[in-house]
C-alpha positions as CSV (number, residue, x, y, z in Angstrom):
1,M,-5.1,-12.4,20.1
2,K,-5.3,-9.0,18.6
3,K,-1.8,-9.2,17.2
4,Y,-2.8,-12.1,15.1
5,Q,-5.7,-10.3,13.3
6,D,-5.8,-9.9,9.5
7,P,-4.0,-6.7,8.9
8,R,-5.7,-6.2,5.4
9,V,-8.5,-3.7,5.1
10,K,-11.7,-5.2,3.4
11,K,-13.3,-2.9,0.9
12,Q,-15.4,-3.2,-2.3
13,F,-13.8,-2.8,-5.7
14,Y,-15.5,0.4,-6.7
15,Q,-14.0,2.2,-3.6
16,L,-10.5,1.7,-4.9
17,W,-11.0,1.4,-8.5
18,E,-9.0,4.0,-10.5
19,T,-11.1,5.1,-13.5
20,A,-12.7,8.1,-15.1
21,N,-16.1,6.4,-15.1
22,K,-18.7,7.7,-12.7
23,I,-20.0,5.6,-10.0
24,F,-23.1,6.2,-7.8
25,C,-25.3,4.8,-5.1
26,N,-22.4,2.7,-3.5
27,G,-21.5,1.0,-6.8
28,K,-25.0,0.3,-7.9
29,I,-25.1,2.7,-10.8
30,F,-22.2,2.9,-13.4
31,T,-22.0,5.4,-16.1
32,G,-19.5,6.9,-18.6
33,S,-16.9,9.4,-17.9
34,E,-18.6,12.4,-19.8
35,N,-22.1,12.7,-18.3
36,H,-22.4,16.3,-19.4
37,K,-22.3,15.1,-23.0
38,L,-25.1,12.6,-22.2
39,L,-27.2,15.2,-20.9
40,A,-26.7,17.3,-24.0
41,S,-27.6,14.3,-26.1
42,V,-30.7,13.8,-24.1
43,S,-31.8,17.4,-24.4
44,F,-31.5,17.1,-28.2
45,I,-33.9,14.2,-28.2
46,T,-36.2,15.6,-25.6
47,I,-36.7,19.1,-26.6
48,P,-38.1,18.4,-30.2
49,S,-40.2,15.6,-28.7
50,I,-41.9,18.2,-26.5
51,L,-42.7,20.4,-29.3
52,F,-44.1,17.5,-31.2
53,Y,-46.4,16.7,-28.3
54,I,-47.5,20.3,-27.9
55,F,-47.9,21.6,-31.4
56,M,-48.3,18.5,-33.8
57,S,-50.3,15.8,-31.7
58,P,-53.3,18.1,-31.3
59,E,-53.2,18.8,-35.1
60,F,-53.1,15.0,-35.7
61,A,-56.0,14.4,-33.2
62,K,-58.2,17.0,-35.2
63,N,-57.6,14.9,-38.3
64,G,-58.2,11.6,-36.5
65,Q,-54.6,10.7,-36.8
66,N,-53.9,9.6,-33.1
67,G,-51.9,6.7,-34.3
68,Y,-49.0,9.1,-35.2
69,T,-48.8,10.1,-31.5
70,V,-48.8,6.5,-30.3
71,V,-46.1,5.4,-32.6
72,F,-43.9,8.4,-31.6
73,V,-44.4,7.6,-27.8
74,I,-43.3,4.0,-28.5
75,I,-40.1,5.1,-30.4
76,Q,-39.2,7.6,-27.8
77,L,-39.6,5.2,-25.0
78,T,-37.4,2.7,-26.8
79,I,-34.7,5.4,-27.3
80,Y,-34.6,6.2,-23.6
81,V,-34.5,2.6,-22.5
82,L,-31.7,1.7,-25.0
83,L,-29.7,4.8,-24.1
84,S,-29.9,4.1,-20.4
85,I,-28.6,0.5,-20.9
86,T,-25.8,1.6,-23.2
87,V,-24.6,4.2,-20.9
88,C,-25.0,2.2,-17.5
89,M,-23.8,-1.0,-18.8
90,D,-20.2,-2.4,-18.4
91,P,-18.8,-2.3,-22.0
92,G,-16.4,-5.1,-21.2
93,I,-13.9,-3.4,-19.1
94,I,-10.8,-5.3,-17.8
95,P,-10.0,-4.1,-14.5
96,K,-6.4,-2.7,-13.7
97,I,-4.0,-4.7,-11.5
98,R,-2.7,-2.6,-8.7
99,P,-0.1,-3.7,-6.1
100,D,-2.0,-2.4,-3.2
101,Y,-5.0,-4.7,-3.2
102,E,-5.8,-8.3,-4.0
103,M,-8.9,-9.7,-6.0
104,Q,-10.2,-12.9,-6.9
105,E,-8.3,-14.9,-9.5
106,E,-11.3,-15.9,-11.5
107,L,-11.8,-12.3,-12.6
108,L,-8.5,-12.3,-14.3
109,K,-8.8,-14.6,-17.3
110,V,-7.2,-12.9,-20.1
111,P,-4.1,-14.2,-19.7
112,Q,-2.9,-12.8,-16.3
113,K,-0.7,-15.8,-15.5
114,Y,1.9,-14.0,-17.5
115,S,1.9,-10.9,-15.5
116,K,4.6,-12.1,-13.2
117,L,7.1,-12.4,-15.9
118,D,9.0,-9.7,-17.9
119,Y,6.3,-8.3,-20.5
120,R,9.0,-7.7,-23.0
121,F,9.7,-11.4,-23.0
122,I,6.0,-12.1,-23.2
123,V,5.4,-9.8,-26.2
124,D,8.3,-11.3,-28.1
125,S,7.5,-14.9,-27.4
126,K,3.7,-15.4,-26.6
127,M,1.9,-15.6,-30.1
128,F,-1.4,-16.9,-31.2
129,I,-2.9,-17.6,-34.5
130,I,-6.5,-17.0,-35.7
131,N,-7.3,-17.9,-39.1
132,A,-3.8,-17.7,-40.5
133,H,-3.2,-14.3,-38.7
134,Q,-0.5,-14.1,-36.0
135,F,-1.4,-11.9,-32.9
136,K,0.8,-10.9,-30.0
137,L,-0.3,-10.4,-26.4
138,K,-0.5,-6.6,-26.1
139,Y,0.8,-5.3,-22.8
140,C,-1.1,-2.2,-21.3
141,S,1.6,-0.4,-19.2
142,T,-1.4,1.8,-17.7
143,C,-3.6,-1.1,-16.7
144,A,-0.8,-3.6,-16.1
145,I,-2.6,-6.4,-17.9
146,Y,-2.1,-8.3,-21.2
147,R,-5.1,-7.5,-23.5
148,P,-6.7,-10.1,-25.7
149,A,-7.2,-9.6,-29.3
150,R,-9.5,-6.6,-30.4
151,A,-9.2,-5.1,-27.0
152,S,-7.9,-1.5,-26.6
153,H,-7.3,1.0,-24.1
154,C,-9.7,4.0,-24.0
155,P,-7.9,7.2,-22.9
156,S,-11.1,9.0,-22.1
157,C,-12.4,6.4,-19.6
158,D,-8.9,5.2,-18.7
159,N,-9.9,1.5,-19.2
160,C,-9.1,-1.4,-21.4
161,V,-12.3,-2.7,-23.1
162,V,-12.8,-6.0,-24.7
163,R,-13.7,-5.7,-28.5
164,F,-13.3,-2.0,-28.1
165,D,-15.3,-0.2,-30.9
166,H,-15.0,3.5,-29.9
167,H,-15.6,6.0,-27.2
168,C,-18.8,7.6,-28.2
169,P,-18.5,11.4,-27.7
170,W,-22.3,12.1,-27.8
171,I,-23.1,9.8,-24.8
172,G,-19.7,9.9,-23.1
173,Q,-19.3,6.1,-22.8
174,C,-17.1,3.4,-24.4
175,I,-18.8,1.1,-26.7
176,G,-17.4,-2.5,-26.4
177,R,-18.4,-6.2,-26.6
178,R,-21.2,-6.2,-24.0
179,N,-23.1,-2.9,-24.9
180,Y,-22.5,-2.6,-28.6
181,V,-25.8,-4.3,-29.4
182,Y,-27.7,-1.7,-27.3
183,F,-25.8,1.2,-28.8
184,Y,-26.6,-0.1,-32.4
185,F,-30.5,-0.4,-31.7
186,F,-30.2,3.0,-30.0
187,I,-29.0,4.9,-33.1
188,M,-31.4,2.7,-35.2
189,S,-34.3,4.0,-33.0
190,V,-33.1,7.5,-33.2
191,S,-32.8,7.2,-37.1
192,F,-36.5,5.9,-37.1
193,M,-37.6,8.9,-34.8
194,L,-36.1,11.4,-37.1
195,I,-37.5,9.7,-40.2
196,F,-40.8,9.5,-38.6
197,V,-41.1,13.2,-37.5
198,F,-39.7,14.4,-40.8
199,G,-42.4,12.4,-42.7
200,T,-45.4,13.2,-40.4
201,C,-44.6,16.9,-40.4
202,V,-44.1,17.1,-44.1
203,S,-47.4,15.2,-44.7
204,Y,-49.1,17.7,-42.2
205,I,-47.9,20.6,-44.3
206,V,-48.9,19.0,-47.5
207,E,-52.5,18.0,-46.4
208,E,-53.2,21.3,-44.8
209,S,-51.9,23.3,-47.8
210,K,-54.1,21.1,-50.2
211,K,-57.2,22.1,-47.9
212,R,-56.3,25.8,-48.3
213,A,-55.4,25.6,-51.9
214,E,-59.0,25.1,-52.7
215,Y,-59.8,28.8,-52.3
216,M,-56.2,30.4,-52.6
217,D,-52.9,29.8,-54.6
218,T,-50.7,27.0,-53.7
219,S,-47.9,29.1,-52.5
220,D,-50.2,31.2,-50.3
221,A,-51.6,27.9,-48.9
222,I,-48.3,26.7,-47.9
223,S,-47.0,29.9,-46.3
224,E,-50.4,30.3,-44.3
225,T,-50.1,26.7,-43.2
226,I,-46.5,27.4,-41.9
227,T,-47.5,30.6,-40.3
228,Q,-50.4,28.8,-38.5
229,N,-48.2,26.2,-37.2
230,P,-44.4,27.2,-37.6
231,V,-43.1,24.5,-35.4
232,S,-43.9,22.0,-38.1
233,I,-41.3,23.4,-40.5
234,I,-38.9,23.7,-37.5
235,L,-39.3,20.1,-36.9
236,V,-38.8,19.3,-40.6
237,I,-35.6,21.3,-40.8
238,Y,-34.3,19.9,-37.3
239,S,-35.1,16.3,-38.2
240,F,-33.7,16.5,-41.7
241,G,-30.5,18.0,-40.5
242,F,-29.8,15.6,-37.7
243,S,-31.0,12.6,-39.9
244,C,-28.2,13.2,-42.2
245,F,-25.7,12.5,-39.4
246,V,-27.6,9.8,-37.4
247,V,-29.0,7.7,-40.3
248,G,-25.6,7.8,-41.9
249,L,-24.0,6.7,-38.5
250,W,-26.6,3.9,-38.4
251,L,-25.8,2.8,-42.0
252,F,-22.1,2.8,-41.3
253,H,-22.5,0.6,-38.0
254,T,-24.8,-1.7,-40.1
255,Y,-21.9,-2.2,-42.5
256,L,-19.6,-2.8,-39.6
257,V,-22.0,-5.5,-38.2
258,I,-22.3,-7.5,-41.4
259,T,-18.5,-7.3,-42.0
260,N,-17.8,-8.1,-38.3
261,M,-15.4,-5.1,-37.9
262,T,-15.0,-2.5,-35.2
263,T,-14.8,1.3,-35.6
264,N,-11.5,1.2,-34.3
265,E,-10.3,-1.4,-36.7
266,Y,-11.9,0.3,-39.6
267,L,-10.2,3.6,-38.9
268,K,-6.9,2.2,-38.3
269,K,-7.3,-0.1,-41.4
270,H,-6.2,-3.1,-39.6
271,W,-7.5,-5.6,-42.3
272,I,-6.3,-4.1,-45.5
273,V,-4.3,-7.1,-46.3
274,E,-4.8,-10.0,-48.8
275,S,-6.1,-12.3,-46.1
276,K,-8.6,-9.7,-44.9
277,N,-10.4,-9.7,-41.4
278,P,-9.7,-13.1,-39.6
279,F,-12.8,-12.6,-37.4
280,R,-15.2,-12.3,-40.3
281,R,-17.5,-15.4,-40.7
282,Q,-18.6,-17.1,-43.7
283,N,-21.7,-15.2,-44.3
284,I,-23.7,-12.1,-43.1
285,L,-25.9,-13.9,-41.0
286,K,-23.1,-15.4,-39.0
287,N,-21.6,-12.1,-38.6
288,I,-24.8,-10.5,-37.3
289,V,-25.4,-13.2,-34.9
290,Q,-21.9,-13.1,-33.3
291,V,-21.8,-9.2,-33.1
292,L,-25.3,-8.8,-31.7
293,T,-25.9,-11.7,-29.5
294,F,-22.6,-11.9,-27.4
295,I,-24.0,-9.5,-24.6
296,S,-23.2,-11.0,-21.3
297,Q,-20.0,-12.9,-22.2
298,L,-16.6,-12.0,-20.7
299,K,-17.5,-9.9,-17.8
300,F,-14.6,-9.0,-15.7
301,L,-15.8,-5.9,-13.9
302,E,-17.5,-6.6,-10.5
303,L,-18.0,-3.3,-8.6
304,K,-19.4,-5.0,-5.5
305,Q,-16.5,-7.5,-5.2
306,N,-14.9,-7.7,-1.9
307,I,-11.2,-6.9,-2.1
308,Y,-8.5,-6.3,0.5
309,E,-6.3,-3.2,0.9
310,V,-3.0,-3.6,2.5
311,R,-2.3,-1.1,5.2
312,D,1.0,0.8,4.8
313,Y,2.2,0.4,8.4
314,M,1.1,-3.3,8.8
315,Q,2.7,-5.8,6.4
316,S,1.9,-9.1,8.6
317,P,1.3,-9.9,12.2
318,I,4.8,-11.0,12.6
319,H,6.2,-8.0,11.2
320,T,4.0,-5.9,13.4
321,Q,5.1,-7.6,16.6
322,N,8.8,-7.3,15.4
323,H,8.2,-3.5,14.9
324,V,6.9,-3.3,18.4
325,N,9.9,-5.2,19.8
326,E,12.3,-3.1,17.9
327,A,10.6,0.0,19.1
328,N,10.8,-1.1,22.7
329,D,14.5,-2.1,22.2
330,S,15.3,1.3,20.8
331,S,13.7,3.1,23.7
332,K,15.6,0.9,26.2
333,C,18.9,1.9,24.5
334,K,18.0,5.4,24.6
335,D,17.3,5.2,28.4
336,E,20.6,3.4,29.0
337,E,22.5,6.0,27.1
338,Q,20.9,8.8,29.0
339,V,21.8,7.0,32.3
340,Q,25.4,6.6,31.1
341,T,25.4,10.3,30.1
342,D,24.1,11.4,33.5
343,N,26.8,9.3,35.3
344,R,29.6,10.8,33.2
345,N,28.4,14.2,33.9
346,K,28.2,13.6,37.8
347,N,31.7,12.0,37.7
348,N,33.0,15.0,35.8
349,Y,31.4,17.3,38.4
350,I,32.8,15.4,41.2
351,S,36.4,15.4,39.7
352,N,36.2,19.1,39.0
353,N,35.2,19.8,42.5
354,I,38.0,17.7,43.9
355,Q,40.6,19.4,41.7
356,M,39.2,22.8,42.8
357,I,39.8,21.9,46.5
358,K,43.1,20.7,45.9
359,E,44.1,23.9,44.1
360,I,42.8,26.0,47.2
361,K,44.6,23.9,49.7
362,S,47.8,24.2,47.8
């Protein structure tokens, strides 16, 4: 019965998936392609937070302002949770199609049924219309799939992503349809933290300077306050500098949310036409609902999915048996040829001896 066993090797998808993303714990943990950038971003958030706890929290406690520390802890925990979900969540990856394994058809719903045809014919002929806009099925030669509208290929992670927004260089992960909402609230939380740190540290410097100004000049009072707690002015400068970028990024993505546009579409100026963005809804509220509530839809990636890898030396049970028969036949032919060669050599030897005897007698 061994010759009729299934020749395919059963594995899980993450074991054969060709991607730049990092996979840990046997497919249980999935991260972006640039984790070193993620670590740098975490350090930018953690280091000033530690300074805030060590130098500012005791000062607030002396003034009976422990609520500042509590609010800061809540904001920081929110940032870490949202960042972890954003990085470890599938952004909406459409798996590649490779010829050396088979996978379940229900995971390939964007129209993979055309993949058996010539993609040039598909691109020329398969069109669909969304709000008076014509769209072609885009073929990705790297992933060997036909991408739906608004999907794009990320060269950093080497994946096609549904509603691809951008590849975030600060966390090293793609931002797509499934994790965009967490990314949006992540940068919003970081913006709140920077504004909060800036405001509390400035208020601390002002209040302490007022107390000292009662018995010295205002400028001397400010300088003495900063001298007594130099970390306060460091946090003011740090939070102000980063807030100029992070708050601006949050406001930019707020604009994208209310207009139902992606960063990729904005930078490439896709909708600078008279009919404008076909995905934009009638009002701002509907745009916000569509962008920030479609979290779990269109999931194609299943890292723990069972797939079958075809062995190179085994195409099918019948072919395997044929290969064995052919090998046996070839070995038999070689044996017969060797026997015939030996017989010819013996006959030649005998004939040569007979000829020599005749020559001697003569």
